[in-house]
N, C-alpha and C positions, 0 to 999 in steps of 0.2 A: 645407126643411132648416133645422133649428134647432140651436143649440148648447146642450146641456144642462149641468147642474151637474157631471156626471162629466167631460165634455170640458174644462170650465173648470179643474177641479182637476188634470187631467192636464197641461194647458198650463202651469199655475202651477208644478207640480213640475218640468217640463222647464226652465222659465226659472230656477227656483231652482238646479237642477243645473248649468246652463250658466254662470250669472253669479255664483252664490254669494250668501249672505245679506247681505254688506256692500255689494255693488255695486247691489242692487235699489233702495234708497232714492235713490241718485244717479241711476239711470236714470229713476225715476218723477218726480223733481224736474225733470230735463231735459225729459221728456215734457210735464209741466205747463207749463213755460215756453214750449215750442213751441206748445201748444194756445192759451195765453193770447195769444201773439204773433199767431197765426193769427186769433183772434177780433178782436183789435184791428185787424188789417189789413182784415178784412171789414167792420168798423164804421167804417173810415176814420180810425182814430186812429193814424196813422203818425207817425213823427218828422218827416217832410217836412211834414205838415200843421201841426204845432206850430211848425216853423221859419218857414213861410210866414205863419202868424198873427202871429209876433213881428215879422216884417218889415213887416207892415201896420200894427202898433201903433206902429212907429217913424216913421210918417208919411213913408215913402219913403226914410229914411236907410238907407244900406247898412251891414250888419253884417259884420264880418270875423272 
């Protein structure tokens, strides 16, 4: 079961009708940020890793 070009065009038209032309760039930007966040999470580039690295650099000094 493959999705052809006709089905993709139909889906794109339905999305365009539901959300309107002005809202689609905002939706795609949010989707891009979500994918980027997911990739960073899978690669271990979380904010927690950055914070723990900073704590180690401080030679055991607590940061508040």
